[in-house]
N, C-alpha and C positions, 0 to 999 in steps of 0.2 A: 670295420665290418667284414665278416667272413661270409662268403657265399654259401648257401644251403648245400650241404653235402661235401663242401671242400675241407680236405683235411688241415688240421693246424700244425702238421709236422713241418719242419723247415727242410727245404731241399738241400742236398749235399753240395750241389753245384749251382752256380748262379745262373747258367744258361738253360736250366730246366725248371719247369713249374710243378708243383705238387698239386695234382688234380684227382679227383675221385677215380677209382678203377673203372667204374661204369663208364665215365665219360671217355676214358682212354680207349676202352673196348669198343664204344659206339663210334669214335673216330676211325678205328681201324676197320670196322665193319663197312662203314660208309666208303672208306678208301678202296676196300676190296670190291665193293659193288661198282664203284666208279671204274676201276680198272677193268672189270669184266665188261662193262657197258663200252668202254673205249676200244676193247679188242674188237668188238662188233662193228664199231664205226670206223675206227682208224686202223683196221688190220693191214698189215704190210710187212716190211722187211724186219729182220732182228733188231736193227738199229731203232726202228720205231717202237718195238716192243719195250726195249730198254729205256727209252725216253718216257714212255708211259709209266714204267715202273717207277722211275724217279719222281714223276709228279704225283703218283698214288702214294708213295712213301712220304713225300712232302705233305701232302693232304692228311696222312694218318697221324702225323707227329706235330701238327701245326699248333695245337693247343698245349701239349705236352713240352715242347721245346720250339718256340717260334724261330730262335736263331738257327737250329738245325734244319727246320723246314725252309727257312730262306736259302740256306746253304744248298740243300737238295734241289730246290726249284731253280737256282742259278745253274747248277750242274746239268740237270735236265734240259734247261733252255739252251745252254751252250752246246750240249750234245745234239740237240735238235738242229741247231744252225750249222754245225760242223758236218752233220750228216746231210745237210741240204734238204731236210723235211719241210713240207709245207706247214701252213697253220693247222694244228691239231685240237681235237677236242680237249686233250689233257692240259692245254694252255690255261683253261679255266681255274685250275689249281692255283696258278700263280695269284689270281685275284684273292682267293681264300687265305693264302699265305701273307699277303700284303696287309689283309684286313687284320689278322691276328697280331701282326707285329706292331701294329698301332694301337689295338684293343687291349693287349695283354703283356706284351714284351717290356723289358726293362728299357731304360733311356738310350743305351748304346744300340741295341737291336732296333728299337723304334727309329732312331736316326738312320741306321743302315737300311731299314725299309723305305724311309723317304728317299735316300740316295738311289736305291734300287729303282724306284719310280722313275726318276730323272734318266738315269743311265739306261735302264731297260727300255724306256720309251725311245730314246735315240737309236739304240741298237736295233730295236724292233723295226723303226721306221726305216733305217738304212737297209735291214736285211729284206724287209717286204718289198721295198722300192727296187732292189736289185733282183729279186724273185720275179717280180712282175715282167721283167725284160726276158725271162726265160733262161737266165745265166746263172751260175753258181757263185761267182766271184765279182767283187766290186771292180777290180781291174778290168775284167772283160766287159763289164757294163760301161766303163768310162771310155773303152775303146770303140764302143758301138757309136759314140758321139752323142749329139743332142744332150749336152750336160744340163742345160737349163731345165729340160723336162725331168731329168733325173733328181735335180736338187728340189724342184717344186714338188715331185712325187714324194721325196724323202720328207720334206717339211710337213706336208699334210699328213702323211702316216705317222710321222713323229707326234703331231699334235693330237691325232685321234688316239694313239697309244698312251700319250700323257694323260689325256681326259680319262680313259678307261682305268688305267692303273692308278692315277691320282684319286679318282672317285672311291676306288676300293679302299685306299689307305685312309682317306678322309673319313669314311663311314666308320672304320675301325677307331679313328681318333674321337669322333662323336660318341661312339659306344663307350670309350674309356671316360670322357668327360662326364656323360651322364651317370656312370657308375661312381665317379669321384663325387659328383653332386649328391647322389644318393647316400653315399657313405658319410658325407658331411652332415646331411640332414639327420642321418640316424645318429651320428656322434653328438650332434647338438641336442637330439631328443634325449638321448642317454644322459647327457650332461645335465639337462634340465630335470629329468626324473630324479637323477642323484642329488641335485640341489634341493628339489622339493622334499625328498626323503630326509636329507640332511636338515631342512628347516623344521619338518615335522618332528624329527628326533630332538632337535633343540627346544622346540615348543613344549614337547612332552616332558623333556628333562627339566625344563624350567617350572612346569606345572608341578612335577614330583617334588622338586626342591621347595616350591612354595608351600605345598600340602605338608610336607615334612617339617618345614619351618614353623608353620601355623600350629601343627600338631604338637611340636616340642614346646611352643610358647605356651599353649593351653595346658597340656598335660602336665609337663614338668612343673610349671607354677601351681596347679591345682593340687598336684600330689605333694609337693613341698609343704603347702599350707596344711593339708590334711595330715601329713606326718608329723609336723610341728605341733599341731592341735592335739593329736591323739597322744603324742609323747607327754606334752604339758599336762593333759588331763589325767594321765597315769600316775604322773609324779605329784600331782597336787590333790588327788583324790581324798587322801587322809586329812590334810589340813584344811581344804576349801572344797567341799563337796559341791558347792554352786558353780565353781569353775568348770566342773564336768559338763554341766548342762550347757553352759555357754560355749564350751568347746565342741560339743555334739552339734549345736546349732550352727556353728561356723563350718564344721565339717559337712553338714547336710547342704548348707547353702552353697558352699564351694563346689561340692560334687554336682549338685544340680546345674549350676552354671557351666561347670566343665562338660557335663553331658550334653547340654545344649550346643556349646561350641563344637564338640565332636560331631555332633549330628550335621552341623552346617559344613564342616570340613568333609564328611562322608558325602554329603549331597554334591559337593564339588566334584567327586569322582564320577558323578552320574550326568551331570549337567554343567553347562557353561556358566549360566546365570544363577546366582545364588541369592535367595531372599533371606534376609535376616540381618539384624542390627550389627554393626561393627563398633568396637570401642571408639570413643573419642576423648578429647581433653577433659571434658566434664566428668569422666569416669576415673580420672586419677584419684580423686578423693576416696572413692570407694576401694580402689585398689591399695592405696596407702593404709587405709584403715584396716583392711583385710590382712595386710602384711604385719601391721602392728598387733594384730590379734594373736599372731603366731609368737609373740614375744620379742620380735625385731624393733629395736629403738631407732626411729627414723626421724631426722631433723630436716624439715622440708622448708626451703625458704624461695621465695619468688621476688625478682627485682623487675622494674620496668613496667610498661603498660603492654598487656598481651596484645599481639598483632593477630591479623586474620590468618588462619591456616586452612588449606584444603583438607579434603577428608583423607587423602593419602598421607599428608604429613602428620595429621592428628593421630592415625593409626599408628605411624611410625613412632611418634613420641610415646604413645601408650605402651606399644610392644617393647620398645627399648628399656623403658623405666621398669616394665614388669619382668623382663629377662634379667636386668641388673639386680633388682632387689631379690629375685629367686636365687640368683648365684650368690648374692651376699648371705642369704639364709642357708644355702646349702654348703658353700665353700668358705665363707668368711667367718671372722670371729664375732658371734652373735652377742657377746657380751659388751661390745663397744658400738658406739652410735654410727648409723649409716647416714651420711649427708646426701640430700637430694635438693638440687638447685636448678631452678628454671630462670635464666636471664633473657629478658625480652628487650629487643630493639624494634625499630619501625619495620625492618626488613627481615630480621632473623630471630631465631630462639635458639639459645644455647642450653642443652640439658646435660648436667653433670651429676654423676652418682659416685661417691667415694665411700667404700667400705674397707674396714680393716681386714687384712689377711690373717688366716689362722696359722700360727707359728708351730712348727714340728718340734716337740720337746727334745727328741733324740738328736736334733742337729744344732742345739744351742752351743755356741762356741765357748769353751772353758774359760772363766775369769772374765767373760764379758756378759753382764746380766741384761736379759731382754733382747739380745741379738741372736738371730738364727736364720735358718733357711725357711722360706714359706713353701706351702704346699703348691706344686705346680698347677697351673690353671688348665683344666680339662678343655680341649678343643672339640666340640661336637656340632650340633646345630646352632647353638646358642649365639656364640660371638660371629661367626659368618652371617647368621641370619640378621643380626643387628646391623652389620655393616651393609648388608644388601638392601635392607629396608631404608637406611639412611640414603644410600645412593639412588634408589628409586624414587625417593622424595626429593632428590635434587641436592641433597647435603653430603655430609661426611660424618665419619665417626672413627674414634680411636679408643682402644681398649687395652691398657697395659698396667702392669704393677708399677707403683711409685712410693718408694721408701716405706715399706710396710703396709700400704694401702694398695687397693685396686681401684682404678679410675676409669670409668666409662664417660666419654665426653662426645656428645653429638651436636652438630651444628646444622640446623634446617632452615631453609627459607620460608618466608611468609608469602602466601599467595593471595591476591585479592579475588578470592573465590566464593565468598559468602560472608554471613554475619560472623563477628567475632565470637569464638567460643572460648570461655574462660573457665578454668577450674573454680570450684567453690573456695577453695583454699588459695588465698592470695597474699597471705602474710606469714611471717615466721611462726612455725607451730613445733612444739616439742612434745614428743610422745611422753 
């Protein structure tokens, strides 16, 4: 997480931080006012002024470069002790520098700040204890005698200095911890937002695929039937005029059914729950008769006793058979029989559709009668849609060419979720 107004540029040197120019300008102004105030309070020798300049400079660059600020603070404090200066108001700048070393600096500078707390507290304790005796050197203080009092005074002043300096550094560390916790929460929030967006995108994509699949199943099947009936009526108009009326009736019925299905699909784009009947196993008879009406020869066989299927599995069986028969009409050899087989067990139903592939005459091998290349199977929404329906119903599906035929084989589980639904057609039927 980037602080508001903080530049995202990378600093050229590791010992400086990239901060907004306004923040740096504000720190310089504060340091300048601090220096002017100290001149009024701690006015004295030129050495005092130099010490105050050092502390003001450390205060000015404390956020821009904590390492540089710590160095300047040490130089100013050392100069103060060498010059024998008493405690100055500029010493407050040390607290601000220690704070930023813990709050904003890198690991090395942060550790250097902690070491400065310990060393600075000891040095300050010794310096102040010696200064209390009115002398400028430790040797002179020792020569005065009463070493016990000097040690006790040094210990107490060191403890007080350690508490003050340590508190400043600890507050900076707490600031850093709070910032890290805030960044962690923000990162977690962003991750959750991205996860929700990804989930919504997946749901939307799944819904689009489902609608595209259903639209393909309905429209492709209906248009294939309409085209086949229209072509058949046109060719048989002269020999059998009555066939034209039958074809027009089939076309009208198919178009109305397709229109109703398309309206249901369009309603799914506007609401989550859709009212309207979905195909079941009992509708397979009407589907097969409709496809036979296009001139497709279908041999339907059923073995075993139909088991109970849930509504999802029934819809899957219906759509798989519908898509397979539509593909047989569009891409297969319609002069040969299409085999539809339903094999029932107590736990499963196996659906198999075999149709002859159309042979490309230009690719027949010379000298070998009846052998040639088949048309490549087009991959659109059909085959992936059938596989997805089978998987969603808990089953499996394979669709592949096999020795001049194209076979669709689905294996779907029976679910004890209601009464047994059986197609009217339960015996071998030949169109």
